[in-house]
C-alpha positions in Angstrom: 13.7 147.6 -34.6 10.6 147.3 -32.4 12.8 145.8 -29.6 15.2 148.7 -29.7 12.3 151.2 -29.4 10.9 149.3 -26.4 14.3 149.2 -24.8 14.9 152.9 -25.5 11.6 153.8 -23.9 12.1 151.8 -20.8 15.6 153.1 -19.9 14.3 156.5 -18.8 11.6 154.9 -16.6 14.1 152.6 -14.9 16.5 155.5 -14.3 13.7 157.6 -12.8 12.7 154.7 -10.5 16.3 154.4 -9.2 16.6 158.2 -8.7 13.3 158.3 -6.8 14.5 155.7 -4.4 18.0 157.1 -4.2 19.7 153.9 -5.1 22.3 155.4 -7.4 24.3 156.7 -4.5 26.7 153.9 -3.5 27.3 152.9 0.1 25.3 152.7 3.2 23.2 155.6 4.5 23.1 156.5 8.2 19.9 155.1 9.7 18.5 153.7 12.9 15.8 151.1 13.4 13.1 152.2 15.9 10.6 149.6 16.6 8.7 148.7 13.4 10.1 151.5 11.4 13.4 153.1 10.6 14.7 156.7 10.4 17.2 157.3 7.6 19.1 160.3 6.3 17.7 161.1 2.9 20.1 160.8 -0.1 18.0 162.9 -2.3 16.4 166.2 -1.3 12.9 165.2 -2.3 12.9 162.1 -0.2 12.9 163.9 3.1 9.7 164.0 5.1 11.2 166.1 7.8 14.3 168.3 8.4 16.6 169.1 11.2 19.2 171.8 11.3 22.2 172.6 13.5 23.2 175.8 15.3 26.3 177.0 17.0 24.2 179.2 19.4 22.7 177.2 22.3 20.0 179.9 22.7 18.6 179.2 19.3 18.5 175.4 19.8 15.3 173.5 20.5 17.3 170.3 21.3 20.7 170.0 22.9 22.9 166.9 22.1 26.1 166.2 23.9 28.9 164.1 22.5 30.3 162.0 25.3 33.5 160.1 25.7 32.0 156.9 27.0 29.3 154.5 25.7 28.3 153.9 29.3 27.1 157.5 29.8 25.4 157.8 26.4 21.7 157.6 25.6 22.5 156.6 22.0 25.6 154.7 20.9 26.9 154.2 17.4 29.8 151.7 17.1 30.8 150.0 13.9 34.0 148.0 13.6 32.9 145.8 10.8 34.0 146.1 7.2 30.5 145.9 5.7 27.1 146.8 7.0 24.4 144.1 7.5 22.1 144.2 4.5 18.9 143.9 6.6 19.9 146.1 9.5 17.8 149.1 8.4 15.4 148.0 5.7 13.6 150.7 3.6 9.8 150.1 3.9 6.7 152.2 3.5 7.1 153.1 7.2 10.7 154.4 6.8 11.0 158.1 7.7 13.6 160.0 5.7 15.1 163.1 7.2 17.4 165.8 5.8 19.9 168.0 7.5 19.0 171.5 6.4 21.2 174.5 6.1 18.6 176.8 7.6 16.0 176.2 10.3 12.2 176.3 10.1 10.2 177.2 13.1 8.4 173.8 13.2 11.6 171.7 12.8 14.2 170.7 15.4 17.3 172.9 15.7 20.2 171.0 17.3 23.0 172.4 19.3 25.8 169.8 19.3 28.4 170.2 22.0 30.9 168.2 24.0 29.9 169.8 27.3 27.0 171.2 29.2 23.4 170.2 29.8 21.8 168.1 27.1 18.5 166.5 26.1 20.5 163.5 24.6 24.0 162.2 25.0 25.6 160.4 22.1 28.7 158.3 21.7 29.9 157.8 18.1 32.8 155.7 16.9 32.0 154.9 13.3 33.3 154.9 9.8 29.9 155.7 8.2 28.2 157.9 10.9 29.3 161.4 11.9 28.3 162.9 15.2 25.9 165.2 13.3 24.3 162.2 11.6 23.8 160.4 14.9 22.4 163.6 16.5 20.0 164.2 13.5 18.8 160.6 13.6 18.2 160.4 17.4 16.4 163.7 17.5 14.3 162.8 14.5 13.4 159.4 15.9 12.1 161.1 19.1 10.6 164.2 17.4 7.2 162.5 16.8 6.3 163.7 20.3 5.1 167.3 20.1 5.2 167.6 23.9 8.9 166.7 23.8 9.6 169.4 21.3 7.6 172.0 23.2 9.4 171.2 26.4 12.8 171.4 24.6 12.0 174.9 23.2 11.4 176.4 26.6 
């Protein structure tokens, strides 16, 4: 009986640990490795350390991202033609930054205008089964948003 009580008391703790890390969601999560850390789209809302949002109005954007037709003209390229992701391609460590794509924008967070034409701060090329153009734009902007000068210049 004592074993059953111990087992019953540990199940909620194990479940809470999995939920905190977001491991119950199957599959890979869009992420990029940047030097000694990685930037990953959060699977759970409370994981996010920063947010980005998208707008359809270029005047409201702080960052403009263009979807291009060629990998040669892109600043950031996402290609995957493999059936499974590499297990160590984007490890989660203490230095991993989690981001979330928000529905509304905050004044201190990047607001991305995603377009196939026009002047842009970043150009992306995406051919992927696991990444969308929005995922790629959110990751590249978040990876570079540590620079306040870059954000201030983008908002002018």
